[in-house]
N, C-alpha and C positions, 0 to 999 in steps of 0.2 A: 495813308498812315505809314505803310511800308516805305514809300518813296521819301517821306519826310524823315523817317528813321535812318534811311540810307544816307540821305544828305547830311544829317547830323553826325553820323559816324565819319563820313568823308571830310567833315570839317575839323576833326580832331587833330591836334598838333602836340608834339613834344612828349613830356613825361606822362600824361594820362594814357597815351597809347602804350608806352613801354610798361606802365604799371599793370594795365589790363592784360596785356600779352603775357607778361611774366606770371601773373596770378593764374591765368587759365592754363598755360603750358605746364606750370608746376603742379597745380592741383589735379590735373587730368588723371594721373595715376596715383598721386599721393593720397587723394581723398575720393577717388572714383568719380570725379566731376565729369570726366570724359564720357561717361555713360549717358549723360543728359545734355551736355554741352561740349561737343568735340573741340579740342584746342586747334585742330586743323583749320577750322573756319577763321579763328582769330589770327592765325599765322598768315592765311591768305589775305585777309583784310589789311593786316599790317604791311604786307608786301605791296599791296595796291597803294597804301598811304605813302610808303617810301618812294614809289614811282612818281607820285604826285608832288613829292618834295616836302610832305608834312613831317617826316621823320628821317633820320639818317639810316641808310641801308646797312652799313657796317656795324653800327651799334645794335640795330635790330637783329642781325644775324647772330651776334655774340650772345645777346640776352636770350634769344629764342633757344639756342643750343644749350646754354648753361641751365636754363629753367627746365627744359625737357629732360636733361640728364639728371638734374637734382630731384625732380619730381618722381622719376622712376626709381631712384635710389631710396627715397623715403618710402615709396610703395613696397619695395623689396624688404626694407627693415620692418615695416608693419607686418608683412607676411611672415617674416622670420621670427618675430616676437610672439605673435599669436598662434602661428601654426594653423593646422586644419580647423581648429575650433573657431577661427575667424568667421567661417561660413555660418556659424550658429549665433553670432552676435547680432544685435539689433540692426547694425549697418549691413552685415553680411546677408541677413535674411531679406533685406530690401532688394538685393540683386537676384535676378532670376536664376534658378538652378541650372538651366541650360547654358547660361553665360559662364557660370563657374566651371561646368563640365567641359565646355569647349576650350576654355583657357587651360585647364588641367591636361586635357588630351593633347593639346598643341605643345605644351612644355614637355610632357612626357615623351612625345614622339620626336621633338626637334631640339630641345634644350637650348643651346647657345643661339641657334638660328631662329628659334621661336621669339626670342627677345628682340632680335634684329628685325625680322620680317613682321612681327606683330605690330610694329609701329604704324603700319599702313592699313590696319583694320581697326575701326573704332572700338569695338568691344574688347578686342585683344589688347589694344594699346592701353586701356584702362586697367585691365586685370592681370595680364601676363607678369608684370614686375612683382606684384603681390604673390601670385601663385609660385613664381620662382623662389621667393623667400619661404613660402609655406613648405615647399618640397626640399628646402635647404640646398639649393644650387650654390656651389662655392662662390663667395662674393667676388673674388677676382675674375672668375669666368663671367659672372653676371655683369660686372662693371665694364669689362672689355666689350661685351655685346651691347650694353647700354650706351657706351660712348660712340660705338660704330653706328648703331641704329639711330640714336638721337641726333647725331651730327648730320647723317644723311637725310633723315626725315625732315627735321626742322629747316635745314639749309635748302632742300629741294622745294618744300612747300612755300617758304618765303620767297625764293627766287621765281617760282611759278607765278605767285601773286604780283611780284615786281614786274615780270615780263608781260603779264596780262594787262597791267594798267587798270583799266576800268572793266575789262572783260571777265569779271569774277565768276559769273554763272558758268561760262564755258570751261574754266579751269576746274571748278567744283565737279563738273560732269566728268572730266578726264580722271580726276582723283577717285571718284566713285567707281569707275570702271576698273582702275588699278586695284582698288581695295577688293572688289569682287573677284578679280582674277587671282589675287594672292590668297584670299580666303578659300577659293575653290581648290587651289593647289595644296594648301595645308590640309583641307578636309580629305582630299584624295590620299594624301600621304598617311594621315591617321588611319583611314580605312585599310590601306595596304598593310600597315603595321599590325592592325588587329587581325586581319585575315591570315597573315603569315604566322602570327603567334598561335592562332587556333589550329592551323595546319600542322605546326610542329607538335602541339599537344596531341593531336589526333594520331600522328605517325608514332609518337612515343608510346601512346597507349596501345596501339596495335602491335608494336614490337614487343612490348612487355607481355601482352596476352599470348603471343606466339611462343615466346620463350618459356612461359609458365606451362603451356600445353606440352612442349617438348621436354620439360623437366630440366632445362638448362640453367634455371635460376637457383641460387642457393636457397635452402629452406628458410633462412632468416629473412630473405628478400621477398618471399612469396606473400601474397595477400592472406591475411588470417581467415581461416575457415569459419563460416557461420554455424556449422554443425557441431 
Protein backbone atom coordinates (compact mmCIF):
# COMPACT_ATOMS: atom_id res chain seq x y z
CA UNK A 1 0.00 0.00 0.00
CA UNK A 2 2.82 2.40 0.92
CA UNK A 3 4.59 1.58 -2.34
CA UNK A 4 1.47 2.24 -4.41
CA UNK A 5 0.89 5.53 -2.58
CA UNK A 6 4.47 6.58 -3.23
CA UNK A 7 4.12 5.71 -6.91
CA UNK A 8 0.91 7.73 -7.10
CA UNK A 9 2.59 10.78 -5.56
CA UNK A 10 5.59 10.44 -7.87
CA UNK A 11 3.21 10.44 -10.84
CA UNK A 12 1.76 13.88 -9.99
CA UNK A 13 2.41 16.70 -12.43
CA UNK A 14 1.79 20.45 -12.67
CA UNK A 15 -0.76 22.46 -10.74
CA UNK A 16 -1.95 19.73 -8.27
CA UNK A 17 1.59 19.59 -6.86
CA UNK A 18 1.80 23.37 -6.57
CA UNK A 19 -1.64 23.55 -4.95
CA UNK A 20 -0.87 20.89 -2.32
CA UNK A 21 2.53 22.40 -1.58
CA UNK A 22 1.20 25.94 -1.16
CA UNK A 23 -1.66 24.74 1.06
CA UNK A 24 0.58 22.74 3.41
CA UNK A 25 3.36 25.34 3.60
CA UNK A 26 0.82 28.11 4.25
CA UNK A 27 -1.35 26.28 6.78
CA UNK A 28 1.57 24.88 8.77
CA UNK A 29 1.76 27.95 11.05
CA UNK A 30 -1.42 29.76 10.00
CA UNK A 31 -3.64 26.95 11.32
CA UNK A 32 -1.14 24.78 13.28
CA UNK A 33 -1.32 22.07 10.60
CA UNK A 34 2.42 21.56 11.05
CA UNK A 35 1.78 19.85 14.38
CA UNK A 36 0.22 16.88 12.62
CA UNK A 37 1.52 17.13 9.05
CA UNK A 38 4.92 18.85 8.70
CA UNK A 39 5.22 20.99 5.58
CA UNK A 40 8.86 19.94 5.43
CA UNK A 41 7.84 16.58 3.98
CA UNK A 42 5.76 18.26 1.27
CA UNK A 43 8.70 20.45 0.28
CA UNK A 44 11.01 17.45 0.08
CA UNK A 45 8.60 15.49 -2.11
CA UNK A 46 8.04 18.53 -4.32
CA UNK A 47 11.80 18.88 -4.72
CA UNK A 48 12.03 15.25 -5.80
CA UNK A 49 9.21 15.80 -8.31
CA UNK A 50 11.07 18.81 -9.71
CA UNK A 51 14.18 16.66 -10.16
CA UNK A 52 12.08 14.13 -12.06
CA UNK A 53 10.78 16.86 -14.37
CA UNK A 54 7.18 16.75 -13.08
CA UNK A 55 7.22 20.43 -12.09
CA UNK A 56 9.41 23.48 -12.61
CA UNK A 57 12.05 24.08 -9.93
CA UNK A 58 12.03 27.89 -10.20
CA UNK A 59 8.25 28.12 -9.84
CA UNK A 60 8.38 25.63 -6.97
CA UNK A 61 10.98 27.65 -5.06
CA UNK A 62 9.06 30.91 -5.45
CA UNK A 63 5.75 29.38 -4.37
CA UNK A 64 7.30 27.53 -1.42
CA UNK A 65 9.03 30.65 -0.08
CA UNK A 66 5.98 32.91 -0.51
CA UNK A 67 3.64 30.35 1.08
CA UNK A 68 5.96 29.80 4.06
CA UNK A 69 6.32 33.54 4.72
CA UNK A 70 2.61 34.23 4.25
CA UNK A 71 1.57 31.35 6.53
CA UNK A 72 3.79 32.53 9.37
CA UNK A 73 2.53 36.10 8.94
CA UNK A 74 -1.05 34.89 9.37
CA UNK A 75 0.01 32.88 12.42
CA UNK A 76 1.56 36.04 13.89
CA UNK A 77 -1.63 38.05 13.27
CA UNK A 78 -3.74 35.33 14.92
CA UNK A 79 -1.52 35.45 18.01
CA UNK A 80 -1.54 39.25 18.04
CA UNK A 81 -5.35 39.38 17.80
CA UNK A 82 -6.18 36.79 20.45
CA UNK A 83 -3.19 37.24 22.76
CA UNK A 84 -2.51 34.76 25.59
CA UNK A 85 -6.19 33.78 25.74
CA UNK A 86 -5.63 31.85 22.52
CA UNK A 87 -4.26 29.02 24.66
CA UNK A 88 -7.69 28.71 26.30
CA UNK A 89 -9.70 28.51 23.08
CA UNK A 90 -10.98 25.19 21.75
CA UNK A 91 -8.14 25.04 19.24
CA UNK A 92 -5.52 26.17 21.75
CA UNK A 93 -6.53 23.50 24.25
CA UNK A 94 -5.99 20.82 21.62
CA UNK A 95 -2.28 21.70 21.62
CA UNK A 96 -0.25 20.19 24.44
CA UNK A 97 0.80 22.57 27.20
CA UNK A 98 4.44 21.54 26.87
CA UNK A 99 4.41 22.61 23.21
CA UNK A 100 3.05 26.05 24.10
CA UNK A 101 5.57 26.38 26.93
CA UNK A 102 8.51 25.37 24.74
CA UNK A 103 7.54 27.91 22.07
CA UNK A 104 7.07 30.70 24.62
CA UNK A 105 10.39 29.98 26.32
CA UNK A 106 12.19 29.97 22.98
CA UNK A 107 10.69 33.30 21.88
CA UNK A 108 11.38 34.87 25.29
CA UNK A 109 15.01 33.75 25.23
CA UNK A 110 15.87 34.44 21.56
CA UNK A 111 13.25 36.74 20.02
CA UNK A 112 14.29 37.43 16.42
CA UNK A 113 16.46 34.32 16.12
CA UNK A 114 13.71 32.12 17.56
CA UNK A 115 11.62 32.96 14.50
CA UNK A 116 14.56 32.27 12.17
CA UNK A 117 15.86 29.04 13.77
CA UNK A 118 12.42 27.78 14.81
CA UNK A 119 11.77 26.96 11.15
CA UNK A 120 13.94 23.87 11.52
CA UNK A 121 12.03 22.31 14.43
CA UNK A 122 8.55 20.97 13.64
CA UNK A 123 6.73 22.05 16.82
CA UNK A 124 8.40 25.46 16.93
CA UNK A 125 7.77 26.05 13.22
CA UNK A 126 4.02 25.68 13.83
CA UNK A 127 3.79 27.70 17.07
CA UNK A 128 6.58 30.31 17.23
CA UNK A 129 4.92 32.77 14.79
CA UNK A 130 1.70 32.73 16.83
CA UNK A 131 3.58 33.08 20.11
CA UNK A 132 5.56 36.01 18.65
CA UNK A 133 2.23 37.71 18.00
CA UNK A 134 0.92 36.80 21.45
CA UNK A 135 3.87 38.51 23.16
CA UNK A 136 3.55 41.49 20.76
CA UNK A 137 6.92 41.27 19.07
CA UNK A 138 7.11 44.33 16.76
CA UNK A 139 5.80 43.26 13.35
CA UNK A 140 8.71 44.75 11.42
CA UNK A 141 11.14 42.74 13.51
CA UNK A 142 9.03 39.60 13.10
CA UNK A 143 8.68 40.11 9.34
CA UNK A 144 12.45 40.48 8.89
CA UNK A 145 13.03 37.23 10.78
CA UNK A 146 10.17 35.57 8.93
CA UNK A 147 11.52 36.49 5.50
CA UNK A 148 15.05 35.41 6.42
CA UNK A 149 13.97 32.12 8.02
CA UNK A 150 11.28 31.29 5.48
CA UNK A 151 13.54 31.89 2.49
CA UNK A 152 16.42 29.87 3.95
CA UNK A 153 14.23 26.99 5.16
CA UNK A 154 11.95 26.59 2.12
CA UNK A 155 14.83 27.05 -0.32
CA UNK A 156 17.12 24.62 1.47
CA UNK A 157 14.52 21.86 1.89
CA UNK A 158 13.31 22.09 -1.73
CA UNK A 159 16.90 22.01 -3.03
CA UNK A 160 17.72 19.05 -0.79
CA UNK A 161 14.79 17.15 -2.27
CA UNK A 162 15.83 18.21 -5.75
CA UNK A 163 19.44 17.10 -5.19
CA UNK A 164 18.37 13.83 -3.64
CA UNK A 165 16.16 12.84 -6.54
CA UNK A 166 14.66 9.57 -5.36
CA UNK A 167 16.70 9.33 -2.13
CA UNK A 168 13.97 10.95 -0.03
CA UNK A 169 14.46 8.76 3.04
CA UNK A 170 18.12 9.69 3.34
CA UNK A 171 17.42 13.43 3.21
CA UNK A 172 14.62 13.15 5.79
CA UNK A 173 17.14 11.47 8.11
CA UNK A 174 19.57 14.36 7.65
CA UNK A 175 16.86 16.93 8.39
CA UNK A 176 15.76 15.09 11.53
CA UNK A 177 19.32 15.25 12.88
CA UNK A 178 19.55 18.97 12.06
CA UNK A 179 16.25 19.58 13.85
CA UNK A 180 17.44 17.71 16.95
CA UNK A 181 20.71 19.67 17.05
CA UNK A 182 18.92 23.02 16.78
CA UNK A 183 16.33 22.01 19.36
CA UNK A 184 19.10 20.93 21.74
CA UNK A 185 20.95 24.22 21.28
CA UNK A 186 17.78 26.25 21.89
CA UNK A 187 16.92 24.22 24.99
CA UNK A 188 20.43 24.70 26.38
CA UNK A 189 20.18 28.45 25.79
CA UNK A 190 16.82 28.61 27.58
CA UNK A 191 18.23 26.73 30.58
CA UNK A 192 21.23 29.08 30.67
CA UNK A 193 18.96 32.15 30.69
CA UNK A 194 16.85 30.72 33.52
CA UNK A 195 19.93 29.80 35.60
CA UNK A 196 21.47 33.25 35.16
CA UNK A 197 18.20 34.95 36.10
CA UNK A 198 17.94 32.87 39.29
CA UNK A 199 21.53 33.64 40.19
CA UNK A 200 20.94 37.37 39.76
CA UNK A 201 17.86 37.21 41.99
CA UNK A 202 19.83 35.25 44.59
CA UNK A 203 22.71 37.76 44.60
CA UNK A 204 20.29 40.69 44.77
CA UNK A 205 18.45 39.16 47.74
CA UNK A 206 21.73 38.47 49.57
CA UNK A 207 22.99 42.03 49.06
CA UNK A 208 19.69 43.46 50.27
CA UNK A 209 19.78 41.30 53.38
CA UNK A 210 23.37 42.39 54.17
CA UNK A 211 22.53 46.06 53.75
CA UNK A 212 19.50 45.73 56.01
CA UNK A 213 21.58 44.12 58.72
CA UNK A 214 24.22 46.88 58.49
CA UNK A 215 21.54 49.58 58.56
CA UNK A 216 22.64 51.04 55.22
CA UNK A 217 19.16 50.98 53.71
CA UNK A 218 16.84 53.91 54.13
CA UNK A 219 13.94 53.18 56.48
CA UNK A 220 11.44 53.45 53.62
CA UNK A 221 13.31 50.77 51.68
CA UNK A 222 13.47 48.23 54.50
CA UNK A 223 11.07 45.36 54.60
CA UNK A 224 8.01 46.05 56.81
CA UNK A 225 8.17 44.46 60.24
CA UNK A 226 5.70 41.76 61.01
CA UNK A 227 5.66 42.72 64.69
